[in-house]
N, CA, C and O atoms as a GROMACS GRO file, in nm:
protein
  584
    1MET      N    1  -0.027  -3.231  -2.081
    1MET     CA    2  -0.154  -3.294  -2.150
    1MET      C    3  -0.110  -3.326  -2.314
    1MET      O    4  -0.072  -3.268  -2.416
    2LYS      N    5  -0.136  -3.437  -2.272
    2LYS     CA    6  -0.139  -3.501  -2.470
    2LYS      C    7  -0.246  -3.479  -2.502
    2LYS      O    8  -0.307  -3.573  -2.554
    3LEU      N    9  -0.313  -3.351  -2.489
    3LEU     CA   10  -0.451  -3.421  -2.573
    3LEU      C   11  -0.454  -3.267  -2.754
    3LEU      O   12  -0.390  -3.164  -2.772
    4PRO      N   13  -0.529  -3.317  -2.814
    4PRO     CA   14  -0.492  -3.243  -2.919
    4PRO      C   15  -0.558  -3.095  -2.850
    4PRO      O   16  -0.642  -3.098  -2.760
    5ARG      N   17  -0.500  -2.955  -2.915
    5ARG     CA   18  -0.547  -2.847  -2.919
    5ARG      C   19  -0.496  -2.777  -3.054
    5ARG      O   20  -0.414  -2.802  -3.142
    6TYR      N   21  -0.614  -2.651  -3.016
    6TYR     CA   22  -0.592  -2.571  -3.150
    6TYR      C   23  -0.431  -2.491  -3.151
    6TYR      O   24  -0.334  -2.489  -3.074
    7GLU      N   25  -0.462  -2.438  -3.268
    7GLU     CA   26  -0.345  -2.341  -3.293
    7GLU      C   27  -0.371  -2.183  -3.236
    7GLU      O   28  -0.468  -2.119  -3.276
    8LEU      N   29  -0.254  -2.115  -3.119
    8LEU     CA   30  -0.278  -2.017  -3.101
    8LEU      C   31  -0.201  -1.908  -3.144
    8LEU      O   32  -0.078  -1.906  -3.146
    9LYS      N   33  -0.262  -1.835  -3.172
    9LYS     CA   34  -0.189  -1.681  -3.215
    9LYS      C   35  -0.183  -1.594  -3.090
    9LYS      O   36  -0.275  -1.599  -3.009
   10ALA      N   37  -0.101  -1.533  -3.076
   10ALA     CA   38  -0.057  -1.456  -2.945
   10ALA      C   39   0.049  -1.337  -2.972
   10ALA      O   40   0.157  -1.336  -3.032
   11GLU      N   41  -0.014  -1.254  -2.915
   11GLU     CA   42   0.014  -1.096  -2.966
   11GLU      C   43   0.184  -1.135  -2.875
   11GLU      O   44   0.193  -1.232  -2.800
   12LYS      N   45   0.334  -1.015  -2.909
   12LYS     CA   46   0.410  -1.040  -2.823
   12LYS      C   47   0.388  -1.032  -2.713
   12LYS      O   48   0.426  -1.138  -2.663
   13THR      N   49   0.348  -0.966  -2.636
   13THR     CA   50   0.363  -0.983  -2.490
   13THR      C   51   0.308  -1.123  -2.458
   13THR      O   52   0.330  -1.169  -2.345
   14LEU      N   53   0.265  -1.168  -2.515
   14LEU     CA   54   0.174  -1.312  -2.440
   14LEU      C   55   0.046  -1.273  -2.352
   14LEU      O   56  -0.003  -1.353  -2.272
   15MET      N   57   0.004  -1.163  -2.368
   15MET     CA   58  -0.119  -1.134  -2.253
   15MET      C   59  -0.241  -1.157  -2.324
   15MET      O   60  -0.351  -1.176  -2.272
   16VAL      N   61  -0.205  -1.154  -2.496
   16VAL     CA   62  -0.383  -1.207  -2.517
   16VAL      C   63  -0.334  -1.333  -2.643
   16VAL      O   64  -0.243  -1.314  -2.724
   17PHE      N   65  -0.418  -1.457  -2.634
   17PHE     CA   66  -0.434  -1.529  -2.739
   17PHE      C   67  -0.563  -1.538  -2.786
   17PHE      O   68  -0.670  -1.514  -2.730
   18GLU      N   69  -0.530  -1.588  -2.929
   18GLU     CA   70  -0.652  -1.610  -3.033
   18GLU      C   71  -0.682  -1.779  -3.035
   18GLU      O   72  -0.599  -1.864  -3.002
   19PHE      N   73  -0.780  -1.797  -3.068
   19PHE     CA   74  -0.752  -1.934  -3.120
   19PHE      C   75  -0.956  -1.926  -3.202
   19PHE      O   76  -1.052  -1.852  -3.178
   20THR      N   77  -0.935  -2.034  -3.290
   20THR     CA   78  -1.045  -2.103  -3.333
   20THR      C   79  -1.122  -2.220  -3.332
   20THR      O   80  -1.098  -2.312  -3.410
   21SER      N   81  -1.224  -2.222  -3.240
   21SER     CA   82  -1.272  -2.357  -3.191
   21SER      C   83  -1.339  -2.415  -3.360
   21SER      O   84  -1.374  -2.335  -3.446
   22GLU      N   85  -1.344  -2.527  -3.374
   22GLU     CA   86  -1.406  -2.608  -3.460
   22GLU      C   87  -1.483  -2.720  -3.478
   22GLU      O   88  -1.432  -2.830  -3.499
   23GLY      N   89  -1.660  -2.694  -3.468
   23GLY     CA   90  -1.728  -2.808  -3.412
   23GLY      C   91  -1.832  -2.810  -3.452
   23GLY      O   92  -1.828  -2.765  -3.566
   24LYS      N   93  -1.967  -2.847  -3.415
   24LYS     CA   94  -2.065  -2.882  -3.478
   24LYS      C   95  -2.143  -2.764  -3.491
   24LYS      O   96  -2.250  -2.775  -3.551
   25LYS      N   97  -2.095  -2.605  -3.426
   25LYS     CA   98  -2.185  -2.487  -3.465
   25LYS      C   99  -2.108  -2.422  -3.550
   25LYS      O  100  -2.114  -2.301  -3.575
   26GLY      N  101  -2.022  -2.514  -3.604
   26GLY     CA  102  -1.878  -2.414  -3.688
   26GLY      C  103  -1.746  -2.336  -3.625
   26GLY      O  104  -1.711  -2.367  -3.511
   27ASN      N  105  -1.700  -2.271  -3.672
   27ASN     CA  106  -1.606  -2.216  -3.627
   27ASN      C  107  -1.606  -2.094  -3.570
   27ASN      O  108  -1.638  -1.988  -3.625
   28ILE      N  109  -1.560  -2.113  -3.423
   28ILE     CA  110  -1.579  -1.977  -3.332
   28ILE      C  111  -1.470  -1.933  -3.288
   28ILE      O  112  -1.385  -2.011  -3.245
   29PRO      N  113  -1.450  -1.810  -3.290
   29PRO     CA  114  -1.319  -1.747  -3.251
   29PRO      C  115  -1.342  -1.761  -3.078
   29PRO      O  116  -1.444  -1.766  -3.009
   30LYS      N  117  -1.201  -1.764  -3.049
   30LYS     CA  118  -1.198  -1.732  -2.879
   30LYS      C  119  -1.095  -1.625  -2.849
   30LYS      O  120  -1.024  -1.561  -2.926
   31LEU      N  121  -1.103  -1.624  -2.743
   31LEU     CA  122  -1.012  -1.505  -2.683
   31LEU      C  123  -0.958  -1.537  -2.508
   31LEU      O  124  -1.030  -1.568  -2.413
   32ILE      N  125  -0.798  -1.514  -2.510
   32ILE     CA  126  -0.742  -1.571  -2.402
   32ILE      C  127  -0.686  -1.452  -2.334
   32ILE      O  128  -0.571  -1.426  -2.370
   33LYS      N  129  -0.732  -1.386  -2.259
   33LYS     CA  130  -0.640  -1.280  -2.190
   33LYS      C  131  -0.652  -1.276  -2.040
   33LYS      O  132  -0.740  -1.297  -1.956
   34PHE      N  133  -0.445  -1.217  -2.043
   34PHE     CA  134  -0.400  -1.230  -1.894
   34PHE      C  135  -0.418  -1.101  -1.843
   34PHE      O  136  -0.384  -1.013  -1.921
   35SER      N  137  -0.460  -1.066  -1.741
   35SER     CA  138  -0.461  -0.886  -1.737
   35SER      C  139  -0.381  -0.921  -1.568
   35SER      O  140  -0.391  -1.021  -1.496
   36GLU      N  141  -0.310  -0.800  -1.550
   36GLU     CA  142  -0.242  -0.787  -1.449
   36GLU      C  143  -0.356  -0.720  -1.339
   36GLU      O  144  -0.438  -0.633  -1.366
   37THR      N  145  -0.333  -0.800  -1.182
   37THR     CA  146  -0.477  -0.708  -1.104
   37THR      C  147  -0.372  -0.675  -0.990
   37THR      O  148  -0.254  -0.707  -0.973
   38THR      N  149  -0.477  -0.584  -0.908
   38THR     CA  150  -0.424  -0.487  -0.789
   38THR      C  151  -0.299  -0.582  -0.710
   38THR      O  152  -0.227  -0.535  -0.622
   39LEU      N  153  -0.294  -0.694  -0.750
   39LEU     CA  154  -0.171  -0.787  -0.641
   39LEU      C  155  -0.054  -0.802  -0.713
   39LEU      O  156  -0.068  -0.883  -0.804
   40ASN      N  157   0.021  -0.768  -0.707
   40ASN     CA  158   0.151  -0.821  -0.720
   40ASN      C  159   0.186  -0.940  -0.783
   40ASN      O  160   0.198  -1.048  -0.725
   41GLY      N  161   0.198  -0.924  -0.882
   41GLY     CA  162   0.259  -1.076  -0.966
   41GLY      C  163   0.109  -1.162  -0.962
   41GLY      O  164   0.127  -1.284  -0.965
   42PHE      N  165   0.044  -1.143  -0.959
   42PHE     CA  166  -0.110  -1.195  -0.985
   42PHE      C  167  -0.183  -1.133  -1.108
   42PHE      O  168  -0.246  -1.027  -1.102
   43TYR      N  169  -0.167  -1.211  -1.218
   43TYR     CA  170  -0.283  -1.216  -1.306
   43TYR      C  171  -0.418  -1.278  -1.324
   43TYR      O  172  -0.455  -1.387  -1.280
   44ASN      N  173  -0.489  -1.189  -1.400
   44ASN     CA  174  -0.632  -1.289  -1.394
   44ASN      C  175  -0.644  -1.343  -1.526
   44ASN      O  176  -0.596  -1.269  -1.613
   45LEU      N  177  -0.693  -1.446  -1.566
   45LEU     CA  178  -0.715  -1.524  -1.685
   45LEU      C  179  -0.852  -1.497  -1.686
   45LEU      O  180  -0.933  -1.516  -1.595
   46ALA      N  181  -0.872  -1.439  -1.827
   46ALA     CA  182  -1.031  -1.397  -1.872
   46ALA      C  183  -1.039  -1.509  -2.031
   46ALA      O  184  -0.959  -1.504  -2.124
   47PHE      N  185  -1.129  -1.576  -2.023
   47PHE     CA  186  -1.145  -1.658  -2.165
   47PHE      C  187  -1.269  -1.703  -2.207
   47PHE      O  188  -1.319  -1.795  -2.141
   48GLY      N  189  -1.340  -1.652  -2.316
   48GLY     CA  190  -1.433  -1.701  -2.357
   48GLY      C  191  -1.458  -1.688  -2.546
   48GLY      O  192  -1.378  -1.739  -2.626
   49ASP      N  193  -1.542  -1.637  -2.574
   49ASP     CA  194  -1.609  -1.652  -2.710
   49ASP      C  195  -1.526  -1.466  -2.804
   49ASP      O  196  -1.530  -1.369  -2.728
   50LYS      N  197  -1.485  -1.448  -2.899
   50LYS     CA  198  -1.433  -1.324  -2.948
   50LYS      C  199  -1.595  -1.262  -2.996
   50LYS      O  200  -1.643  -1.296  -3.104
   51ASP      N  201  -1.659  -1.180  -2.912
   51ASP     CA  202  -1.782  -1.101  -2.969
   51ASP      C  203  -1.728  -1.009  -3.101
   51ASP      O  204  -1.627  -0.940  -3.112
   52SER      N  205  -1.818  -1.032  -3.179
   52SER     CA  206  -1.748  -1.018  -3.351
   52SER      C  207  -1.773  -0.861  -3.369
   52SER      O  208  -1.696  -0.812  -3.453
   53ILE      N  209  -1.840  -0.793  -3.325
   53ILE     CA  210  -1.850  -0.639  -3.284
   53ILE      C  211  -1.763  -0.581  -3.194
   53ILE      O  212  -1.671  -0.504  -3.224
   54THR      N  213  -1.788  -0.612  -3.101
   54THR     CA  214  -1.663  -0.532  -3.001
   54THR      C  215  -1.522  -0.610  -2.998
   54THR      O  216  -1.428  -0.536  -2.970
   55GLY      N  217  -1.495  -0.714  -3.014
   55GLY     CA  218  -1.359  -0.801  -3.004
   55GLY      C  219  -1.297  -0.797  -2.880
   55GLY      O  220  -1.178  -0.789  -2.849
   56GLU      N  221  -1.408  -0.804  -2.810
   56GLU     CA  222  -1.358  -0.824  -2.646
   56GLU      C  223  -1.442  -0.989  -2.627
   56GLU      O  224  -1.518  -1.056  -2.698
   57ILE      N  225  -1.398  -1.001  -2.528
   57ILE     CA  226  -1.419  -1.135  -2.472
   57ILE      C  227  -1.591  -1.159  -2.411
   57ILE      O  228  -1.632  -1.092  -2.316
   58ASP      N  229  -1.677  -1.261  -2.480
   58ASP     CA  230  -1.799  -1.292  -2.444
   58ASP      C  231  -1.805  -1.430  -2.353
   58ASP      O  232  -1.796  -1.544  -2.400
   59ASP      N  233  -1.822  -1.397  -2.211
   59ASP     CA  234  -1.756  -1.531  -2.119
   59ASP      C  235  -1.884  -1.573  -2.056
   59ASP      O  236  -1.883  -1.642  -1.953
   60ILE      N  237  -2.062  -1.513  -2.147
   60ILE     CA  238  -2.149  -1.542  -2.077
   60ILE      C  239  -2.212  -1.631  -2.206
   60ILE      O  240  -2.306  -1.699  -2.165
   61VAL      N  241  -2.195  -1.643  -2.302
   61VAL     CA  242  -2.257  -1.704  -2.420
   61VAL      C  243  -2.200  -1.860  -2.395
   61VAL      O  244  -2.086  -1.877  -2.350
   62VAL      N  245  -2.266  -1.943  -2.419
   62VAL     CA  246  -2.266  -2.138  -2.459
   62VAL      C  247  -2.244  -2.181  -2.541
   62VAL      O  248  -2.342  -2.242  -2.585
   63THR      N  249  -2.150  -2.189  -2.609
   63THR     CA  250  -2.113  -2.218  -2.692
   63THR      C  251  -2.147  -2.378  -2.766
   63THR      O  252  -2.174  -2.402  -2.884
   64ASP      N  253  -2.137  -2.461  -2.662
   64ASP     CA  254  -2.181  -2.598  -2.699
   64ASP      C  255  -2.080  -2.647  -2.836
   64ASP      O  256  -2.125  -2.724  -2.920
   65ASN      N  257  -2.003  -2.618  -2.841
   65ASN     CA  258  -1.955  -2.640  -2.967
   65ASN      C  259  -1.862  -2.802  -3.022
   65ASN      O  260  -1.790  -2.824  -3.120
   66GLY      N  261  -1.914  -2.903  -2.888
   66GLY     CA  262  -1.862  -3.051  -2.911
   66GLY      C  263  -1.725  -3.049  -2.912
   66GLY      O  264  -1.680  -3.136  -2.987
   67ASP      N  265  -1.612  -2.959  -2.835
   67ASP     CA  266  -1.477  -2.970  -2.869
   67ASP      C  267  -1.437  -2.930  -2.704
   67ASP      O  268  -1.323  -2.886  -2.692
   68SER      N  269  -1.492  -2.938  -2.620
   68SER     CA  270  -1.501  -2.881  -2.484
   68SER      C  271  -1.304  -2.905  -2.382
   68SER      O  272  -1.246  -2.832  -2.302
   69GLU      N  273  -1.271  -3.026  -2.440
   69GLU     CA  274  -1.143  -3.122  -2.432
   69GLU      C  275  -1.068  -3.005  -2.505
   69GLU      O  276  -1.032  -2.897  -2.457
   70GLN      N  277  -1.057  -3.039  -2.595
   70GLN     CA  278  -0.978  -2.975  -2.693
   70GLN      C  279  -0.947  -2.786  -2.683
   70GLN      O  280  -0.863  -2.725  -2.749
   71VAL      N  281  -1.018  -2.744  -2.609
   71VAL     CA  282  -1.052  -2.593  -2.584
   71VAL      C  283  -0.986  -2.551  -2.484
   71VAL      O  284  -0.912  -2.453  -2.471
   72LEU      N  285  -1.032  -2.668  -2.382
   72LEU     CA  286  -0.954  -2.660  -2.210
   72LEU      C  287  -0.790  -2.708  -2.260
   72LEU      O  288  -0.718  -2.627  -2.202
   73ALA      N  289  -0.720  -2.784  -2.324
   73ALA     CA  290  -0.612  -2.817  -2.337
   73ALA      C  291  -0.552  -2.689  -2.420
   73ALA      O  292  -0.432  -2.663  -2.413
   74THR      N  293  -0.647  -2.606  -2.505
   74THR     CA  294  -0.574  -2.500  -2.589
   74THR      C  295  -0.550  -2.353  -2.453
   74THR      O  296  -0.451  -2.280  -2.436
   75VAL      N  297  -0.646  -2.356  -2.399
   75VAL     CA  298  -0.617  -2.298  -2.265
   75VAL      C  299  -0.502  -2.284  -2.189
   75VAL      O  300  -0.422  -2.195  -2.162
   76VAL      N  301  -0.525  -2.443  -2.153
   76VAL     CA  302  -0.401  -2.474  -2.061
   76VAL      C  303  -0.233  -2.432  -2.161
   76VAL      O  304  -0.122  -2.389  -2.130
   77SER      N  305  -0.294  -2.470  -2.276
   77SER     CA  306  -0.134  -2.440  -2.361
   77SER      C  307  -0.115  -2.292  -2.364
   77SER      O  308  -0.008  -2.250  -2.406
   78ALA      N  309  -0.223  -2.191  -2.317
   78ALA     CA  310  -0.208  -2.071  -2.345
   78ALA      C  311  -0.133  -2.008  -2.224
   78ALA      O  312  -0.064  -1.907  -2.232
   79VAL      N  313  -0.157  -2.090  -2.102
   79VAL     CA  314  -0.127  -2.030  -1.938
   79VAL      C  315   0.022  -2.152  -1.945
   79VAL      O  316   0.103  -2.142  -1.853
   80TYR      N  317   0.037  -2.212  -2.006
   80TYR     CA  318   0.195  -2.268  -1.995
   80TYR      C  319   0.310  -2.176  -2.090
   80TYR      O  320   0.431  -2.189  -2.071
   81SER      N  321   0.253  -2.085  -2.193
   81SER     CA  322   0.326  -1.996  -2.258
   81SER      C  323   0.327  -1.892  -2.157
   81SER      O  324   0.446  -1.861  -2.151
   82PHE      N  325   0.278  -1.838  -2.095
   82PHE     CA  326   0.226  -1.734  -2.028
   82PHE      C  327   0.338  -1.757  -1.913
   82PHE      O  328   0.420  -1.667  -1.890
   83THR      N  329   0.340  -1.856  -1.855
   83THR     CA  330   0.407  -1.872  -1.747
   83THR      C  331   0.562  -1.931  -1.791
   83THR      O  332   0.633  -1.967  -1.696
   84ASP      N  333   0.593  -1.938  -1.866
   84ASP     CA  334   0.710  -1.974  -1.946
   84ASP      C  335   0.807  -1.818  -1.966
   84ASP      O  336   0.927  -1.798  -1.950
   85LYS      N  337   0.706  -1.734  -2.005
   85LYS     CA  338   0.734  -1.604  -2.013
   85LYS      C  339   0.737  -1.541  -1.864
   85LYS      O  340   0.836  -1.488  -1.814
   86TYR      N  341   0.626  -1.554  -1.809
   86TYR     CA  342   0.621  -1.464  -1.674
   86TYR      C  343   0.644  -1.566  -1.582
   86TYR      O  344   0.547  -1.636  -1.554
   87LYS      N  345   0.764  -1.593  -1.522
   87LYS     CA  346   0.837  -1.718  -1.436
   87LYS      C  347   0.697  -1.723  -1.312
   87LYS      O  348   0.607  -1.805  -1.291
   88ASP      N  349   0.735  -1.592  -1.249
   88ASP     CA  350   0.685  -1.569  -1.121
   88ASP      C  351   0.567  -1.521  -1.123
   88ASP      O  352   0.537  -1.447  -1.029
   89ALA      N  353   0.442  -1.553  -1.254
   89ALA     CA  354   0.329  -1.508  -1.224
   89ALA      C  355   0.254  -1.611  -1.154
   89ALA      O  356   0.288  -1.729  -1.163
   90TRP      N  357   0.143  -1.571  -1.078
   90TRP     CA  358   0.054  -1.638  -1.007
   90TRP      C  359  -0.057  -1.603  -1.118
   90TRP      O  360  -0.073  -1.494  -1.173
   91VAL      N  361  -0.134  -1.729  -1.140
   91VAL     CA  362  -0.247  -1.650  -1.224
   91VAL      C  363  -0.355  -1.719  -1.208
   91VAL      O  364  -0.340  -1.838  -1.237
   92TYR      N  365  -0.490  -1.680  -1.163
   92TYR     CA  366  -0.599  -1.655  -1.103
   92TYR      C  367  -0.705  -1.671  -1.194
   92TYR      O  368  -0.701  -1.604  -1.297
   93ALA      N  369  -0.836  -1.777  -1.166
   93ALA     CA  370  -0.932  -1.820  -1.300
   93ALA      C  371  -1.032  -1.842  -1.222
   93ALA      O  372  -1.008  -1.916  -1.126
   94THR      N  373  -1.154  -1.793  -1.234
   94THR     CA  374  -1.303  -1.858  -1.192
   94THR      C  375  -1.414  -1.826  -1.317
   94THR      O  376  -1.405  -1.740  -1.405
   95GLY      N  377  -1.537  -1.941  -1.289
   95GLY     CA  378  -1.554  -1.924  -1.415
   95GLY      C  379  -1.674  -1.752  -1.410
   95GLY      O  380  -1.678  -1.675  -1.314
   96SER      N  381  -1.758  -1.736  -1.546
   96SER     CA  382  -1.836  -1.639  -1.506
   96SER      C  383  -1.919  -1.693  -1.443
   96SER      O  384  -1.976  -1.597  -1.391
   97THR      N  385  -1.979  -1.799  -1.402
   97THR     CA  386  -2.092  -1.878  -1.341
   97THR      C  387  -2.063  -2.009  -1.257
   97THR      O  388  -1.957  -2.072  -1.257
   98LYS      N  389  -2.148  -2.031  -1.206
   98LYS     CA  390  -2.075  -2.155  -1.083
   98LYS      C  391  -2.101  -2.268  -1.152
   98LYS      O  392  -2.068  -2.376  -1.104
   99ALA      N  393  -2.163  -2.260  -1.280
   99ALA     CA  394  -2.139  -2.410  -1.339
   99ALA      C  395  -2.017  -2.391  -1.440
   99ALA      O  396  -1.981  -2.494  -1.497
  100ARG      N  397  -1.942  -2.266  -1.472
  100ARG     CA  398  -1.833  -2.246  -1.558
  100ARG      C  399  -1.725  -2.288  -1.447
  100ARG      O  400  -1.638  -2.365  -1.487
  101THR      N  401  -1.718  -2.246  -1.308
  101THR     CA  402  -1.615  -2.269  -1.228
  101THR      C  403  -1.659  -2.431  -1.202
  101THR      O  404  -1.558  -2.496  -1.173
  102ARG      N  405  -1.754  -2.496  -1.205
  102ARG     CA  406  -1.759  -2.632  -1.161
  102ARG      C  407  -1.705  -2.692  -1.307
  102ARG      O  408  -1.644  -2.797  -1.283
  103LEU      N  409  -1.705  -2.671  -1.409
  103LEU     CA  410  -1.639  -2.738  -1.560
  103LEU      C  411  -1.465  -2.706  -1.561
  103LEU      O  412  -1.383  -2.776  -1.621
  104TYR      N  413  -1.435  -2.592  -1.485
  104TYR     CA  414  -1.304  -2.558  -1.456
  104TYR      C  415  -1.207  -2.683  -1.338
  104TYR      O  416  -1.096  -2.737  -1.342
  105ARG      N  417  -1.299  -2.684  -1.264
  105ARG     CA  418  -1.279  -2.768  -1.140
  105ARG      C  419  -1.243  -2.901  -1.198
  105ARG      O  420  -1.141  -2.959  -1.161
  106SER      N  421  -1.323  -2.951  -1.287
  106SER     CA  422  -1.354  -3.084  -1.355
  106SER      C  423  -1.219  -3.093  -1.439
  106SER      O  424  -1.154  -3.197  -1.452
  107GLY      N  425  -1.202  -3.026  -1.469
  107GLY     CA  426  -1.085  -3.019  -1.622
  107GLY      C  427  -0.987  -3.032  -1.509
  107GLY      O  428  -0.912  -3.130  -1.509
  108ILE      N  429  -0.978  -2.936  -1.407
  108ILE     CA  430  -0.817  -2.961  -1.324
  108ILE      C  431  -0.804  -3.111  -1.277
  108ILE      O  432  -0.703  -3.181  -1.284
  109SER      N  433  -0.932  -3.147  -1.226
  109SER     CA  434  -0.946  -3.276  -1.167
  109SER      C  435  -0.879  -3.391  -1.235
  109SER      O  436  -0.798  -3.466  -1.182
  110LYS      N  437  -0.935  -3.397  -1.396
  110LYS     CA  438  -0.938  -3.448  -1.450
  110LYS      C  439  -0.783  -3.485  -1.503
  110LYS      O  440  -0.762  -3.604  -1.525
  111TYR      N  441  -0.690  -3.404  -1.522
  111TYR     CA  442  -0.584  -3.405  -1.556
  111TYR      C  443  -0.469  -3.348  -1.427
  111TYR      O  444  -0.358  -3.300  -1.449
  112TYR      N  445  -0.525  -3.368  -1.310
  112TYR     CA  446  -0.458  -3.317  -1.195
  112TYR      C  447  -0.292  -3.369  -1.184
  112TYR      O  448  -0.198  -3.302  -1.140
  113ASN      N  449  -0.286  -3.493  -1.230
  113ASN     CA  450  -0.159  -3.583  -1.218
  113ASN      C  451  -0.077  -3.535  -1.280
  113ASN      O  452   0.040  -3.539  -1.240
  114GLU      N  453  -0.110  -3.474  -1.400
  114GLU     CA  454  -0.036  -3.445  -1.506
  114GLU      C  455   0.014  -3.280  -1.481
  114GLU      O  456   0.133  -3.248  -1.488
  115VAL      N  457  -0.086  -3.194  -1.455
  115VAL     CA  458  -0.064  -3.038  -1.431
  115VAL      C  459  -0.032  -3.005  -1.318
  115VAL      O  460  -0.030  -2.885  -1.292
  116LYS      N  461   0.008  -3.116  -1.202
  116LYS     CA  462   0.058  -3.082  -1.099
  116LYS      C  463   0.204  -3.105  -1.066
  116LYS      O  464   0.264  -3.094  -0.959
  117LYS      N  465   0.245  -3.141  -1.189
  117LYS     CA  466   0.410  -3.169  -1.225
  117LYS      C  467   0.479  -3.035  -1.237
  117LYS      O  468   0.588  -2.996  -1.196
  118ASP      N  469   0.390  -2.981  -1.300
  118ASP     CA  470   0.443  -2.856  -1.333
  118ASP      C  471   0.380  -2.710  -1.286
  118ASP      O  472   0.426  -2.600  -1.316
  119PHE      N  473   0.266  -2.736  -1.207
  119PHE     CA  474   0.235  -2.616  -1.136
  119PHE      C  475   0.178  -2.634  -0.979
  119PHE      O  476   0.127  -2.739  -0.940
  120LEU      N  477   0.193  -2.534  -0.911
  120LEU     CA  478   0.134  -2.523  -0.766
  120LEU      C  479   0.016  -2.482  -0.844
  120LEU      O  480   0.007  -2.414  -0.946
  121ILE      N  481  -0.093  -2.554  -0.754
  121ILE     CA  482  -0.244  -2.545  -0.738
  121ILE      C  483  -0.333  -2.506  -0.675
  121ILE      O  484  -0.372  -2.609  -0.619
  122TYR      N  485  -0.406  -2.414  -0.639
  122TYR     CA  486  -0.498  -2.366  -0.514
  122TYR      C  487  -0.648  -2.333  -0.559
  122TYR      O  488  -0.696  -2.275  -0.657
  123GLY      N  489  -0.696  -2.391  -0.455
  123GLY     CA  490  -0.864  -2.350  -0.488
  123GLY      C  491  -0.931  -2.284  -0.349
  123GLY      O  492  -0.905  -2.332  -0.239
  124LEU      N  493  -1.015  -2.174  -0.368
  124LEU     CA  494  -1.038  -2.103  -0.313
  124LEU      C  495  -1.137  -2.131  -0.255
  124LEU      O  496  -1.228  -2.157  -0.333
  125LEU      N  497  -1.171  -2.141  -0.128
  125LEU     CA  498  -1.304  -2.224  -0.062
  125LEU      C  499  -1.313  -2.108   0.099
  125LEU      O  500  -1.219  -2.079   0.173
  126ASP      N  501  -1.448  -2.067   0.111
  126ASP     CA  502  -1.458  -1.981   0.202
  126ASP      C  503  -1.364  -1.878   0.261
  126ASP      O  504  -1.324  -1.860   0.376
  127GLY      N  505  -1.331  -1.792   0.106
  127GLY     CA  506  -1.291  -1.715   0.140
  127GLY      C  507  -1.160  -1.749   0.173
  127GLY      O  508  -1.105  -1.640   0.183
  128GLU      N  509  -1.056  -1.856   0.200
  128GLU     CA  510  -0.919  -1.916   0.186
  128GLU      C  511  -0.871  -1.986   0.064
  128GLU      O  512  -0.938  -2.041  -0.022
  129TRP      N  513  -0.728  -1.971   0.074
  129TRP     CA  514  -0.689  -2.088  -0.041
  129TRP      C  515  -0.636  -2.193   0.032
  129TRP      O  516  -0.591  -2.173   0.145
  130HIS      N  517  -0.635  -2.300  -0.017
  130HIS     CA  518  -0.586  -2.453   0.021
  130HIS      C  519  -0.537  -2.510  -0.088
  130HIS      O  520  -0.564  -2.446  -0.189
  131SER      N  521  -0.459  -2.633  -0.112
  131SER     CA  522  -0.389  -2.709  -0.185
  131SER      C  523  -0.531  -2.759  -0.260
  131SER      O  524  -0.650  -2.768  -0.231
  132PHE      N  525  -0.457  -2.783  -0.358
  132PHE     CA  526  -0.614  -2.829  -0.491
  132PHE      C  527  -0.650  -2.970  -0.440
  132PHE      O  528  -0.560  -3.054  -0.440
  133LYS      N  529  -0.751  -2.998  -0.404
  133LYS     CA  530  -0.810  -3.120  -0.404
  133LYS      C  531  -0.974  -3.179  -0.477
  133LYS      O  532  -1.087  -3.130  -0.482
  134LYS      N  533  -0.902  -3.330  -0.534
  134LYS     CA  534  -1.056  -3.316  -0.634
  134LYS      C  535  -1.155  -3.314  -0.546
  134LYS      O  536  -1.151  -3.339  -0.426
  135ASP      N  537  -1.277  -3.271  -0.635
  135ASP     CA  538  -1.424  -3.294  -0.576
  135ASP      C  539  -1.493  -3.207  -0.448
  135ASP      O  540  -1.588  -3.219  -0.371
  136VAL      N  541  -1.345  -3.082  -0.484
  136VAL     CA  542  -1.409  -2.971  -0.321
  136VAL      C  543  -1.442  -2.856  -0.409
  136VAL      O  544  -1.349  -2.797  -0.465
  137ASP      N  545  -1.561  -2.819  -0.425
  137ASP     CA  546  -1.648  -2.720  -0.491
  137ASP      C  547  -1.586  -2.567  -0.428
  137ASP      O  548  -1.642  -2.486  -0.354
  138TYR      N  549  -1.448  -2.563  -0.488
  138TYR     CA  550  -1.378  -2.418  -0.518
  138TYR      C  551  -1.458  -2.309  -0.596
  138TYR      O  552  -1.522  -2.323  -0.700
  139THR      N  553  -1.436  -2.176  -0.505
  139THR     CA  554  -1.469  -2.098  -0.624
  139THR      C  555  -1.366  -2.012  -0.702
  139THR      O  556  -1.398  -1.908  -0.760
  140ALA      N  557  -1.251  -2.058  -0.699
  140ALA     CA  558  -1.176  -1.977  -0.789
  140ALA      C  559  -1.021  -2.068  -0.766
  140ALA      O  560  -0.994  -2.157  -0.685
  141PHE      N  561  -0.948  -2.012  -0.857
  141PHE     CA  562  -0.828  -2.126  -0.867
  141PHE      C  563  -0.705  -2.005  -0.901
  141PHE      O  564  -0.723  -1.907  -0.972
  142VAL      N  565  -0.563  -2.045  -0.823
  142VAL     CA  566  -0.471  -1.993  -0.889
  142VAL      C  567  -0.385  -2.087  -0.912
  142VAL      O  568  -0.387  -2.179  -0.830
  143VAL      N  569  -0.316  -2.093  -0.990
  143VAL     CA  570  -0.175  -2.187  -1.079
  143VAL      C  571  -0.052  -2.090  -1.032
  143VAL      O  572  -0.081  -1.973  -1.006
  144LYS      N  573   0.078  -2.131  -1.020
  144LYS     CA  574   0.192  -2.100  -1.059
  144LYS      C  575   0.310  -2.199  -1.102
  144LYS      O  576   0.334  -2.315  -1.065
  145ARG      N  577   0.373  -2.117  -1.188
  145ARG     CA  578   0.505  -2.271  -1.273
  145ARG      C  579   0.555  -2.313  -1.112
  145ARG      O  580   0.546  -2.242  -1.012
  146LYS      N  581   0.593  -2.407  -1.118
  146LYS     CA  582   0.694  -2.460  -1.012
  146LYS      C  583   0.848  -2.416  -1.061
  146LYS      O  584   0.946  -2.446  -0.993
   0.00000   0.00000   0.00000
């Protein structure tokens, strides 16, 4: 994706990334974390604001900083970096709310023709994984580098 994105800071393992959203509500620290699941080779992608007290991800808060496309491009950049290092990884993502899952679907749909060149993309519908199609109301997504 040829969109502006924020500079990412990553830990050595590339399991945790940080960046700062800059917008109408100021500078807001963000976190992206990849964590192993109970399924071998599957990693959960967690994303949200960095809680100033706990240092953990707050994926419920609505920031509305006016830079959602740049934030999305930055998260996608982290997925590229992560899957460069962990080539066989499947990355699982779902929103903390239905609205956020719809937002993720919308982002995937908007840039699908670019992203599908590098990733296999599946959506979860009625408990089954399907090849991603635009405008289908999936409950989760999983991607793997080709």
